[in-house]
N, C-alpha and C positions, 0 to 999 in steps of 0.2 A: 676680654672683648665681649660686649653684649650681643645677644641674639639680634637679628635684623630681619625684617620682612619688607618686601617691596611690592607695590601694585603697579602694573604697567599696561600699556595698550600698544597695538601694532597694526599695520596694514590699514591705516585710516580708520581705526577703532573697529575694524572687523574682527579683531582678535583681542581678548583680554587675558591678562596673565598675572600670576602671583608666584613669588618665590621667596624662600626663607632659609635662614640658618637658625636652627633651634637647639643647638647642643646644650646650652645652659638649662633651658626649661625641661628638656628630656632628662638631663642629669638630676635636676631637682626632683622630678617624678620618681626616678630610680631610688633616690635617697629616701624619699617619703615612704615608698612602698617596699623597699628592699627587694626589688625585682632581680631575678636571675636573667642572664643575657638574652635568651630568646623572648622572654616576656618584655624586657626592656626594648627590644627591637620592635615587637608588635605594638606595644603601647606607645612607644615613641613615634612610630609612623602615624598612628591614628591621632595623637596629639598634634603632630605637625600639620596633618591635613585639616584637623579641626580649627587650628589657629588661622589657616588661610581661608577656610570656608566661613568662619565667623566674620571675617572682614568683608565678605561679599554682602553681608546684610547692612541695612542702612540705619535702622533705628538704634538709639543709644541703649534702649532696654531690650532689644532683640536678643534671643538666646537660641543657640544651636546645640542639639544633643545627637551624638553619634553612638549607636549601640551595635555591637557585634556579639552575636550569640552563636557559638560553634560547638561541635562535638569533640574538639581536640582537648588536650590537657589544660589549656588556659581557661576554657569554659566560656569566657566572655570578656568583653572590654566595654567601658563606657567613657566617653569624653564629652565635656560640656564646654562651650566657647561662647564668647560675646563678640560684638561688632568692633571692639577695640583690640582684638587679638589675644585677650586674656583667656586662658584655657586651664582646665583641670581634668584629671582622669583617673581611672583605676582599672585593675585587672582582677577578675574573679579569683584566679590562682596565681600569685606572684612567683612561686617557686616551681618552675618547670625546667627539667634538664633538656638542653638543646640536642637536636639531631642535625646533622650536616647534609646539605645537598652536595657540597664539595668543600674542600678545605677553605675555611674563612667565610663560608656562606651558610648561615643558619636556615633551617627549614621552618620558617615562620608559618607557612601554609599548613604544615602538618600539626603544629602546636595549636593553631586556631581551629582547623578542621572544617567540616561542612556545616553550613548553617545559614544565618540571615543577617543582613546589614539593614538597620533601620535609621533613618534620618528624620529628626523632629525639629521643626523650625517654629519657635514661638515668636511671632511678629506683632504681638499685641492685639491680635484679632480675637474673635469669639472662640474660634477653634484653631489649634496649631496645625500647620502642614505636616503630614506624616507620609513619608515614602519608604518603601521597603523592597529589597531585592534579595534573591538568593546569592550567597557568596560564590564567586567564580573560582577563586583559588585560595582565599584566606591570606593572601600576601598583602592585603590592604589597598595598595595602589590600583591593582587591576579591578578590585571589587568596587572602588569608588569611580573608576572610569566607566564601569558598567552601570553603576547607579546614575551617574549624570546622563548617560545616553538613554536609559530606560525610563527613569522617573522624571527627569527634568527636560529631556529631549535636547540636551546641549552636548554636542560632540566635544570631548575633552581628552587631553593627555595629562595623566597624573603620574608623577614620579616621586617616590619617597625613599628615604634611606636612613638607617641608623647603624653606626659602626661602634661596637663595644670592645673595649680593651681587655687585656688578659686579667686586669685587676677588677673587671666588671664595670668600670666607669665608662661613661659615654665619650668616645673620642670625636665622633662627628654625628650630626643629625641635621636633616633638612629636606627640602623637596621643592617641587613646583607643580602648578596647575595651569594649563593653557587651554583656553576655551574659545571655540569658534562661534561667532555671532551668525544669525540667519543669513546675512548677505555676504558671507565669506565664499568666494568662488573656488572652483576646483584647483586653480593654480596655487592659491594660498594653502589649501588643504594638502596638496601634493608636496609643496615646499616644506611644510611643517612635518609631515609624516617622514619625509626623507631625512631630515635633520635629526628628528627624535631617534630614529633607528640607528643612527651613527654615534649617538652620545655614549660616553662612559656612564657608569652608574652614578647616582647622586653622591654616594660616599666617596667614590673615586675622584669625582670633580672637587669635592670639598677637601679631600686629602691633597689635591694638587694646588690648593690655595684659592680656588675659584669662589668668588662671592655670589650671592643670589643674582645680582645683576649680570654677572658673567655667564651664569647658567642660562638665563633668558636670552642673552646676546648670542649664545651658541645656537639657539633654536630660531630666534626671531630677528637676528641682526640684519638680515637682508630685507626685512619687511618694515622698515622705519620704526624701530622700537622706541617707545617713549616711556620713560620712568615717570609715573604720576605722583607717587608719594612713598614715603619710607616710615616705618614704625618699628616698635620693639615688642615682639611677642613675649609674654611672660606666663609662667605657671602661677596662677593665683586662685586660691580656694575661696576665701571670703566667708568661711564658717565662723560662727559665734555662738555664745551661750543662748542668745535670744532665738537663733534659728533652731538650736537643739530643743529649746522649750516648745517651739511650734511642732517639732517632730514628736515630742512626748504627748502633747495635747492631741495630736492626730491619732494616737492610739485608741482614743475613746475612753469613756468613763470606766468600763469594766476592767480593762487592762491597767489603767492608772490606779484603780482601787486595789488591784492585786499587788502592784508594786508598792503601794503605800502600806498595805497590810504586812508585807515582808519586813517592814521596819528597818530596812538597810538603805545605805546610799545607793544611788543609781548612777552608773557611769555610762555616758554616751560618747561614742567614738566616731569621728568623721571618716567616712570611707575614702575621701579624696586626699587628705593630708595627715591622717592618723592623729589629729588633734583630739584630746580627751577633755571632757567636761563632766564635772561631778555635781550631782543634785542631792542635797541632804534630804533626810526623811521629812523635815519641815517644809522644804521647797516642793517636794512631791505633793504634800498635803495642800499647799497653796495652789498648785496647778489643778488639783482635783476639785478645789472649790470653784475654780474658774470654769 
């Protein structure tokens, strides 16, 4: 069964909502990067959030980058998404042994640590929008909730979850983002807060067989929930030898000359999918001439 994302509105469009099942794309990321469970959970949560936040943008060429830099063992996470829900990501350190908050609950916050969350939106303008906040907990969902409130002034409820099996594969992954528009009244706010507090975790809901629409119905069902559209989020890198050429050219003449003088092949490795691209000595020379 493919991953699914839904976009919805409620309370006469005073509330907008996104929810998704991302098990397949998070599993793809795990395979690409050979992540251990706590890193799979952290990266999977950020990938899930990135796919939803990407679809909040309007332009076909709009790009969203989420960066987390922490003092925990993971070191940092990077996720890039577009408006179609295509997403890719990487962890600075994929092999981190998990510690447990309680049986079955990994301590993602400790693995991420204290640090900063940065959100970059490239909307085709002269300068990208950049917002940054300190990490609240390192658990990802709480940090994004804080970001929306502080940097975008949009009260939001963010819930994310990744369940990793004993064989390290991803059993469940998904989440939701619910946002209040400026004209949402106290009655709507109180209703949503009350329902969110009573919810099971995202992974528990997915384990029970709930679809993204069911998760939103559990929160917004009494507020005239309207499903607006449905799409398929995917892990997509899009790297190519041409892009790697541009990366080599960006090194500058001095470093390219040094590579050429070594007289060896140059291997370029994509940080998002581990794809490898080889450049012969002659190809490096051609780039140097350019």
